[in-house]
TORSE-933019 format. One record per residue (C-alpha): residue number from 1; residue in three letters; z, y, x. Coordinates in Angstrom, 3 decimals. Layout:
% residues N
[NUM "Ala" [Z Y X]] ...
This chain:
% residues 434
[1 "Met" [122.557 50.347 122.181]] [2 "Thr" [125.787 51.937 120.641]] [3 "Pro" [124.862 54.370 117.838]] [4 "Asp" [126.117 57.758 119.738]] [5 "Val" [123.106 56.255 122.246]] [6 "Val" [120.349 55.750 120.239]] [7 "Ser" [122.082 59.719 119.043]] [8 "Leu" [121.373 61.452 121.910]] [9 "Leu" [117.762 59.355 122.698]] [10 "Ile" [116.566 60.781 119.047]] [11 "Ala" [118.264 64.252 120.014]] [12 "Ala" [116.380 64.367 123.659]] [13 "Val" [113.437 63.839 121.674]] [14 "Leu" [113.325 66.118 119.312]] [15 "Val" [113.770 68.740 121.668]] [16 "Val" [110.868 67.482 124.253]] [17 "Leu" [108.815 68.418 120.047]] [18 "Ala" [110.330 71.352 119.793]] [19 "Ala" [109.498 72.550 123.418]] [20 "Phe" [105.633 71.194 122.456]] [21 "Leu" [105.444 73.054 119.199]] [22 "Val" [107.573 76.274 121.425]] [23 "Ala" [104.445 76.288 123.755]] [24 "Gly" [101.430 75.883 121.153]] [25 "Glu" [103.071 78.802 119.766]] [26 "Thr" [103.304 81.062 122.123]] [27 "Ala" [99.619 79.824 123.445]] [28 "Ile" [98.518 80.463 119.795]] [29 "Ala" [99.614 83.791 119.403]] [30 "Arg" [98.503 85.044 122.422]] [31 "Val" [94.190 83.735 123.099]] [32 "Ser" [92.124 86.240 121.970]] [33 "Arg" [88.855 85.140 119.612]] [34 "Ala" [87.117 86.581 122.092]] [35 "Arg" [88.314 84.128 124.450]] [36 "Val" [88.101 81.222 122.362]] [37 "Asp" [83.950 83.179 121.603]] [38 "Glu" [83.690 82.959 125.447]] [39 "Leu" [85.307 79.062 125.616]] [40 "Gln" [82.562 77.685 122.612]] [41 "His" [79.784 79.818 125.116]] [42 "Glu" [81.393 77.776 128.479]] [43 "Gly" [81.090 74.670 126.041]] [44 "Gln" [84.514 73.900 126.509]] [45 "Arg" [86.016 70.776 124.305]] [46 "Gly" [87.568 72.014 121.050]] [47 "Ala" [87.329 75.082 121.481]] [48 "Glu" [85.620 75.394 117.732]] [49 "Lys" [89.161 74.049 116.099]] [50 "Leu" [90.389 77.435 117.925]] [51 "Arg" [88.331 79.327 115.119]] [52 "Pro" [90.355 78.729 112.063]] [53 "Leu" [93.465 79.076 113.423]] [54 "Leu" [92.993 82.367 114.552]] [55 "Glu" [91.601 83.907 111.306]] [56 "Asp" [95.119 82.721 109.799]] [57 "Arg" [97.138 82.953 113.042]] [58 "Ala" [100.429 84.185 111.054]] [59 "Arg" [100.049 81.376 108.856]] [60 "Tyr" [99.791 78.601 111.544]] [61 "Val" [102.226 80.432 114.060]] [62 "Asn" [105.335 80.354 111.135]] [63 "Val" [104.714 76.759 110.710]] [64 "Leu" [105.129 75.499 114.023]] [65 "Leu" [108.579 78.542 114.502]] [66 "Phe" [110.109 76.300 110.747]] [67 "Leu" [109.379 72.711 112.912]] [68 "His" [110.706 73.767 116.234]] [69 "Met" [113.735 75.720 114.437]] [70 "Leu" [114.384 72.321 112.019]] [71 "Phe" [113.539 69.541 115.323]] [72 "Phe" [115.832 71.609 117.573]] [73 "Val" [119.357 72.289 114.675]] [74 "Ala" [118.634 68.481 114.019]] [75 "Ala" [119.124 67.998 117.965]] [76 "Ile" [122.331 69.561 117.901]] [77 "Val" [123.689 67.807 114.931]] [78 "Leu" [123.116 64.825 116.364]] [79 "Val" [124.756 65.038 119.569]] [80 "Thr" [127.349 66.914 118.055]] [81 "Arg" [128.197 63.953 116.173]] [82 "Ala" [127.681 61.914 119.182]] [83 "Phe" [130.131 63.459 121.454]] [84 "Leu" [132.540 63.625 118.488]] [85 "Asp" [132.554 59.385 118.990]] [86 "Met" [131.878 59.839 122.616]] [87 "Leu" [134.662 61.993 123.736]] [88 "Ala" [138.711 61.632 123.043]] [89 "Gly" [140.827 64.244 122.775]] [90 "Pro" [140.788 67.718 120.140]] [91 "Thr" [138.361 67.656 117.755]] [92 "Trp" [136.963 70.987 119.180]] [93 "Trp" [136.714 70.209 122.633]] [94 "Pro" [133.652 67.528 121.799]] [95 "Met" [132.506 69.909 120.266]] [96 "Leu" [133.433 73.022 122.350]] [97 "Ala" [131.359 70.419 124.651]] [98 "Ala" [128.329 70.263 122.577]] [99 "Val" [127.991 73.919 122.141]] [100 "Leu" [127.245 74.365 125.642]] [101 "Val" [125.103 71.776 126.562]] [102 "Met" [123.038 72.863 123.838]] [103 "Ile" [122.912 76.271 124.512]] [104 "Val" [121.572 75.372 128.327]] [105 "Val" [119.041 72.615 126.930]] [106 "Gly" [118.079 75.055 124.536]] [107 "Tyr" [117.242 77.785 126.474]] [108 "Val" [115.670 75.918 129.566]] [109 "Ala" [113.702 73.970 127.396]] [110 "Leu" [112.516 75.646 124.529]] [111 "Gly" [113.295 79.217 125.631]] [112 "Val" [112.105 79.696 129.132]] [113 "Ala" [109.488 76.166 130.232]] [114 "Pro" [107.314 76.302 127.111]] [115 "Arg" [107.153 79.990 126.830]] [116 "Thr" [106.330 79.970 130.286]] [117 "Leu" [103.816 77.320 130.655]] [118 "Gly" [102.529 78.935 127.392]] [119 "Val" [101.300 82.054 128.897]] [120 "Gln" [100.233 80.759 131.751]] [121 "His" [98.187 78.235 130.301]] [122 "Ala" [97.684 79.442 127.044]] [123 "Glu" [93.728 78.105 126.707]] [124 "Lys" [94.417 74.516 127.413]] [125 "Ile" [96.983 74.547 125.840]] [126 "Ala" [95.890 75.773 122.634]] [127 "Val" [93.200 73.634 122.489]] [128 "Thr" [95.379 70.693 122.480]] [129 "Met" [97.262 71.485 119.878]] [130 "Ala" [94.806 73.234 117.571]] [131 "Thr" [94.388 69.046 115.193]] [132 "Pro" [98.318 68.961 115.084]] [133 "Thr" [98.888 72.808 114.064]] [134 "Arg" [95.812 73.191 111.797]] [135 "Val" [97.192 69.875 109.635]] [136 "Leu" [100.944 70.612 109.756]] [137 "Gly" [99.555 74.584 108.621]] [138 "Thr" [98.408 72.918 105.624]] [139 "Ile" [100.849 70.698 105.067]] [140 "Leu" [104.155 72.819 105.130]] [141 "His" [102.321 76.222 104.642]] [142 "Pro" [104.038 76.633 100.978]] [143 "Leu" [107.100 75.993 102.537]] [144 "Ala" [107.159 78.544 105.350]] [145 "Gln" [106.305 81.027 102.670]] [146 "Leu" [108.810 80.193 100.198]] [147 "Leu" [111.280 80.502 103.076]] [148 "Ile" [109.494 83.565 104.397]] [149 "Leu" [109.924 85.348 100.763]] [150 "Val" [113.492 84.271 100.810]] [151 "Gly" [114.158 86.640 104.087]] [152 "Asn" [112.830 89.431 103.044]] [153 "Ala" [114.441 88.966 99.519]] [154 "Leu" [117.743 88.784 101.749]] [155 "Thr" [116.435 91.467 104.783]] [156 "Pro" [117.935 95.417 102.996]] [157 "Gly" [114.002 97.425 103.075]] [158 "Lys" [110.485 95.977 102.825]] [159 "Gly" [109.709 92.755 104.768]] [160 "Tyr" [106.829 91.001 105.933]] [161 "Arg" [104.660 89.553 103.967]] [162 "Gln" [103.281 87.247 107.110]] [163 "Gly" [106.609 87.162 108.431]] [164 "Pro" [107.766 88.650 111.098]] [165 "Phe" [106.948 86.049 113.765]] [166 "Ala" [103.665 87.435 114.227]] [167 "Ser" [103.777 90.984 113.622]] [168 "Gln" [102.307 94.576 115.435]] [169 "Ala" [106.097 94.494 117.821]] [170 "Glu" [105.495 91.863 119.591]] [171 "Leu" [102.319 92.670 120.250]] [172 "Arg" [103.640 96.132 121.456]] [173 "Glu" [105.747 94.107 124.083]] [174 "Leu" [103.034 92.271 125.355]] [175 "Val" [101.847 95.995 126.080]] [176 "Asp" [104.360 96.696 127.759]] [177 "Leu" [104.697 93.592 129.932]] [178 "Ala" [100.711 94.674 130.851]] [179 "Glu" [102.063 97.956 132.274]] [180 "Ala" [105.244 96.425 133.691]] [181 "Asp" [102.728 93.790 135.941]] [182 "Asp" [100.621 96.301 136.774]] [183 "Leu" [97.734 95.670 135.151]] [184 "Ile" [97.090 98.784 133.081]] [185 "Glu" [98.351 102.262 133.724]] [186 "Asp" [101.205 103.644 132.014]] [187 "Asp" [98.776 106.488 130.406]] [188 "Glu" [96.877 103.089 128.953]] [189 "Arg" [100.291 101.787 127.676]] [190 "Gln" [100.502 104.811 125.917]] [191 "Met" [97.694 105.320 124.247]] [192 "Ile" [97.786 101.708 122.625]] [193 "His" [101.552 102.416 121.352]] [194 "Ser" [99.559 105.507 119.592]] [195 "Val" [97.294 103.956 118.123]] [196 "Phe" [99.543 101.760 116.312]] [197 "Glu" [101.768 105.047 115.338]] [198 "Leu" [98.299 106.329 113.892]] [199 "Gly" [98.856 104.198 111.060]] [200 "Asp" [102.292 105.617 110.330]] [201 "Thr" [101.238 108.740 110.740]] [202 "Ile" [100.344 111.256 107.415]] [203 "Ala" [97.939 114.406 107.754]] [204 "Arg" [100.744 116.693 106.631]] [205 "Glu" [102.611 115.659 110.410]] [206 "Leu" [98.739 116.399 111.766]] [207 "Met" [98.057 120.048 110.083]] [208 "Val" [97.467 123.760 110.634]] [209 "Pro" [99.900 124.292 108.415]] [210 "Arg" [98.620 127.344 105.156]] [211 "Thr" [100.360 129.819 107.564]] [212 "Asp" [98.787 129.501 110.689]] [213 "Met" [95.238 129.097 109.187]] [214 "Val" [92.365 131.385 110.195]] [215 "Phe" [90.162 132.073 106.929]] [216 "Ile" [87.926 134.555 105.808]] [217 "Glu" [86.963 135.744 101.692]] [218 "Gln" [83.591 135.228 100.416]] [219 "Asn" [82.758 138.267 99.820]] [220 "Lys" [82.700 139.697 102.819]] [221 "Thr" [79.891 140.005 104.832]] [222 "Leu" [77.720 138.314 107.917]] [223 "Arg" [79.070 140.190 110.453]] [224 "Gln" [82.561 140.468 109.658]] [225 "Ala" [82.551 136.422 109.421]] [226 "Leu" [80.994 136.073 113.083]] [227 "Ser" [83.428 138.898 114.430]] [228 "Leu" [86.459 137.112 113.021]] [229 "Ala" [84.942 133.421 114.720]] [230 "Leu" [83.994 135.054 118.107]] [231 "Arg" [87.803 136.819 117.664]] [232 "Ser" [89.551 134.080 116.834]] [233 "Gly" [87.242 131.132 118.881]] [234 "Phe" [87.108 128.687 115.544]] [235 "Ser" [83.393 128.028 114.953]] [236 "Arg" [84.266 126.555 111.400]] [237 "Ile" [86.595 128.686 109.489]] [238 "Pro" [87.564 128.123 105.526]] [239 "Val" [86.006 130.214 103.055]] [240 "Ile" [88.528 131.247 100.627]] [241 "Gly" [88.045 132.790 96.294]] [242 "Glu" [90.955 134.429 95.060]] [243 "Asn" [94.157 133.265 97.160]] [244 "Val" [94.692 130.200 99.681]] [245 "Asp" [95.553 127.418 97.620]] [246 "Asp" [91.312 128.403 96.395]] [247 "Val" [89.014 127.298 99.153]] [248 "Ile" [86.078 127.145 98.495]] [249 "Gly" [83.791 126.504 101.427]] [250 "Val" [83.459 126.076 105.562]] [251 "Val" [81.507 128.741 107.240]] [252 "Tyr" [79.733 127.513 110.740]] [253 "Leu" [79.902 129.783 113.507]] [254 "Lys" [76.728 127.421 114.213]] [255 "Asp" [74.507 128.951 110.752]] [256 "Leu" [76.354 132.306 110.721]] [257 "Val" [74.187 133.225 114.437]] [258 "Arg" [71.596 131.099 113.466]] [259 "Arg" [70.874 133.213 110.784]] [260 "Thr" [71.456 137.154 112.238]] [261 "Phe" [69.861 135.864 115.057]] [262 "Glu" [66.249 134.962 112.544]] [263 "His" [67.751 138.042 110.128]] [264 "His" [69.101 141.317 111.944]] [265 "Glu" [69.503 142.269 108.168]] [266 "Ala" [71.245 139.511 106.753]] [267 "Glu" [74.688 140.658 108.974]] [268 "Gln" [75.434 143.514 106.448]] [269 "Ser" [73.175 142.510 103.298]] [270 "Glu" [74.469 138.956 103.189]] [271 "Arg" [77.683 137.565 102.313]] [272 "Val" [79.533 134.231 103.283]] [273 "Ala" [79.429 132.700 100.030]] [274 "Ser" [75.776 132.219 100.533]] [275 "Leu" [76.098 130.668 103.788]] [276 "Met" [78.618 128.194 103.193]] [277 "Arg" [78.973 124.586 103.685]] [278 "Pro" [81.257 122.488 100.771]] [279 "Val" [84.476 122.027 101.951]] [280 "Phe" [86.037 118.199 102.368]] [281 "Met" [89.498 118.307 101.310]] [282 "Val" [91.924 115.558 101.703]] [283 "Pro" [95.716 114.090 100.159]] [284 "Asp" [98.363 115.299 102.570]] [285 "Ser" [99.720 111.607 102.475]] [286 "Lys" [96.432 110.344 103.785]] [287 "Ser" [97.280 108.497 106.899]] [288 "Ala" [95.820 109.238 110.228]] [289 "Asp" [93.586 106.071 111.108]] [290 "Glu" [92.429 106.715 106.922]] [291 "Leu" [92.037 110.206 107.536]] [292 "Leu" [88.991 109.620 111.222]] [293 "Arg" [87.513 106.770 108.958]] [294 "Asp" [86.678 109.483 106.239]] [295 "Met" [86.027 112.216 108.354]] [296 "Gln" [83.565 110.277 110.327]] [297 "Ser" [81.738 108.453 107.105]] [298 "Ala" [81.548 112.014 105.326]] [299 "Arg" [80.598 113.434 108.607]] [300 "Val" [82.198 116.654 108.822]] [301 "His" [84.812 117.826 111.726]] [302 "Leu" [87.038 120.471 109.579]] [303 "Ala" [89.763 119.150 105.916]] [304 "Val" [91.418 121.090 103.946]] [305 "Val" [95.092 119.456 103.121]] [306 "Val" [96.264 119.926 99.309]] [307 "Asp" [99.983 118.764 98.306]] [308 "Glu" [100.651 116.789 95.369]] [309 "Tyr" [100.551 120.065 92.581]] [310 "Gly" [96.548 120.945 94.483]] [311 "Gly" [97.984 123.977 96.929]] [312 "Thr" [96.770 124.167 99.748]] [313 "Ser" [99.152 122.821 102.641]] [314 "Gly" [96.660 123.739 105.632]] [315 "Ile" [93.957 122.118 107.836]] [316 "Val" [92.994 119.299 109.747]] [317 "Thr" [90.298 118.164 112.307]] [318 "Ile" [89.123 115.352 113.880]] [319 "Glu" [91.005 116.847 117.493]] [320 "Asp" [94.070 116.741 115.707]] [321 "Val" [93.435 112.689 115.103]] [322 "Val" [92.364 112.015 118.541]] [323 "Glu" [94.918 113.708 119.810]] [324 "Glu" [97.404 112.398 118.469]] [325 "Ile" [95.426 109.038 120.855]] [326 "Val" [94.458 111.086 123.709]] [327 "Gly" [97.091 113.818 124.316]] [328 "Glu" [96.604 117.371 124.473]] [329 "Ile" [92.942 117.998 125.255]] [330 "Ala" [92.060 121.534 127.259]] [331 "Asp" [89.281 122.813 127.565]] [332 "Glu" [87.854 125.488 130.010]] [333 "Tyr" [89.437 128.364 128.588]] [334 "Asp" [93.027 126.623 128.326]] [335 "Thr" [94.886 128.329 131.086]] [336 "Glu" [98.654 128.313 131.944]] [337 "Ala" [99.881 131.917 132.062]] [338 "Pro" [103.101 133.243 133.495]] [339 "Glu" [105.645 133.896 131.132]] [340 "Val" [106.414 137.544 132.792]] [341 "Glu" [102.799 139.945 133.877]] [342 "Ser" [103.767 142.870 135.227]] [343 "Leu" [101.104 145.322 135.042]] [344 "Ala" [100.477 149.097 135.807]] [345 "Gly" [101.565 151.838 133.966]] [346 "Gly" [104.622 150.233 133.620]] [347 "Cys" [102.822 147.437 131.119]] [348 "Tyr" [103.597 143.848 130.346]] [349 "Arg" [101.344 141.029 129.248]] [350 "Val" [104.144 138.419 128.651]] [351 "His" [103.274 134.848 126.800]] [352 "Ala" [103.733 134.703 123.104]] [353 "Arg" [106.083 132.050 122.908]] [354 "Met" [108.571 134.395 124.662]] [355 "His" [111.901 134.376 123.160]] [356 "Val" [112.053 137.893 120.773]] [357 "Glu" [114.918 138.989 122.656]] [358 "Asp" [113.795 138.739 125.915]] [359 "Phe" [111.319 140.460 125.529]] [360 "Ala" [113.231 143.334 124.227]] [361 "Glu" [115.303 143.267 127.050]] [362 "Leu" [112.644 143.710 128.600]] [363 "Val" [110.973 146.707 127.676]] [364 "Gly" [114.120 148.375 127.206]] [365 "Ile" [114.466 148.214 122.972]] [366 "Glu" [116.909 146.326 120.185]] [367 "Ile" [115.311 143.347 118.142]] [368 "Asp" [117.464 141.595 116.494]] [369 "Gly" [115.769 138.074 115.896]] [370 "Asp" [118.150 136.548 113.151]] [371 "Glu" [117.401 139.795 111.573]] [372 "Glu" [113.469 139.411 111.962]] [373 "Gly" [113.655 136.025 111.426]] [374 "Val" [110.877 134.831 114.339]] [375 "Glu" [111.893 133.948 117.164]] [376 "Thr" [108.931 134.534 119.408]] [377 "Val" [106.384 137.029 120.332]] [378 "Gly" [103.294 135.943 118.973]] [379 "Gly" [106.011 135.239 115.828]] [380 "Leu" [106.569 138.792 115.741]] [381 "Leu" [103.267 139.622 115.811]] [382 "Ala" [102.932 137.652 112.766]] [383 "Lys" [105.457 138.682 110.780]] [384 "Arg" [104.782 142.519 110.543]] [385 "Leu" [100.667 142.339 110.940]] [386 "Gly" [101.219 139.455 107.494]] [387 "Arg" [99.134 137.314 108.892]] [388 "Val" [98.256 135.111 111.547]] [389 "Pro" [97.982 137.003 114.553]] [390 "Ile" [94.413 136.911 116.409]] [391 "Thr" [92.676 138.358 119.755]] [392 "Gly" [92.626 141.975 119.297]] [393 "Ser" [95.329 141.639 116.081]] [394 "Arg" [98.392 144.862 117.265]] [395 "Ile" [101.638 146.644 115.752]] [396 "Thr" [103.857 149.100 116.808]] [397 "Val" [107.583 148.201 117.920]] [398 "Gln" [109.681 150.936 118.801]] [399 "Gly" [107.073 153.137 121.585]] [400 "Trp" [104.999 149.831 122.354]] [401 "Asp" [102.455 148.434 121.195]] [402 "Leu" [101.673 145.059 121.112]] [403 "Thr" [97.409 144.071 120.916]] [404 "Ala" [97.330 139.865 120.738]] [405 "Glu" [95.580 138.330 123.799]] [406 "Ser" [93.350 135.575 124.656]] [407 "Ala" [93.248 132.514 122.233]] [408 "Ala" [94.619 129.390 124.051]] [409 "Gly" [95.187 125.477 122.957]] [410 "Arg" [93.661 123.820 120.864]] [411 "Arg" [94.475 125.270 117.439]] [412 "Asn" [93.595 128.710 118.582]] [413 "Arg" [96.934 130.190 119.070]] [414 "Ile" [97.542 133.573 120.425]] [415 "Gly" [98.217 132.833 123.864]] [416 "Thr" [99.563 136.375 125.406]] [417 "Val" [100.508 139.952 124.718]] [418 "Leu" [99.963 143.248 125.993]] [419 "Ala" [102.256 145.067 125.833]] [420 "Glu" [101.671 148.971 126.460]] [421 "Pro" [104.630 151.332 126.177]] [422 "Ile" [103.383 154.973 123.754]] [423 "Thr" [104.980 158.124 122.727]] [424 "Pro" [108.183 156.903 121.080]] [425 "Val" [107.985 156.740 117.315]] [426 "Asp" [110.418 155.969 113.899]] [427 "Asp" [110.293 152.841 113.496]] [428 "Asp" [110.107 152.877 110.097]] [429 "Lys" [107.057 154.113 110.286]] [430 "Asp" [105.625 151.065 112.606]] [431 "Asp" [101.606 151.124 112.459]] [432 "His" [99.932 147.113 111.527]] [433 "Asp" [96.330 147.479 112.394]] [434 "Asp" [93.446 144.568 113.435]] 
């Protein structure tokens, strides 16, 4: 037997070994801990050996990947050398032949066949490969980890301590494949992706900004607080001291109703400060998943978000975090209204998000959105009032009374605005009432 034939036989053995490693890598990455528990309960031999592999899955998958790459590269070198000795002609011809052959072998023998088997027979292959994988992982893990560190050092940006081979991205791809195979619905796929993204979302991206906050001063009466809660639609309202950056507590609608029901005179005699509860504060850089855990642990539904200087950035609720996963949550009061509704007496009911210049054209007045610094009718109300409009807030603009109506959405923002014509007045003398 010639040396060239021996090289080809060794290369074939290396490719077969690499294929086994790829199948094992795929199977171990696919088997879940819950399935291992089921196999142990069913009395499957060797199932208990999978438990240590799944406890440190990345370590063993990285080692298998390292070995299968080592074997395949060695096979390429051996086949190239054999072809250079066996095939006559220019040097590039045997090298090109070796490249083409190994591309086909690599794609079929390493890319398709073993991965397909690893998916179809994940449990059997994982159990079979458990013992040799543990031995190889113990011996070669330091070398594989060293190569990962070198790769991270050469890669721009932050690398992965455990390597990129058993990453969240692979799990996301599995979710996409499950949806493509009709194993899960599209909305379920989106929900799972949202859970992954929760750790990358911070409180600042979820919060209601301070410009949209509804709050109440600590010296207001319980009746005023109750009125504000009913008009705004919020059941929890931050209580401030000297200014918005001085949030000292939160008053609950439930507490207001109970106190005023049991003691009617308390409506006028007691102040909000007497009923407020402690405020839960979080930094604006806190991740959404940590925020959810902290709020669950503290048993609060509303938190005040503060910036690095201690100022109030906004507020966030558990519902805000949950809606990052499941999408917008609507209730019985959330109805989609037409943008413009004509009423008797020349009145109009318009959507609060209607562009302010479109509204001006509708009612025959002149409003420059750029000059006002706003884009919507709701924004115009907030600009003229100097605060967040709630149900019943009113301004007068060029002979038109604009009254904020129903609140909508999870943040109870004004949904519609009632526009009523009145006796024209000088715009410089516009009245602003609540």
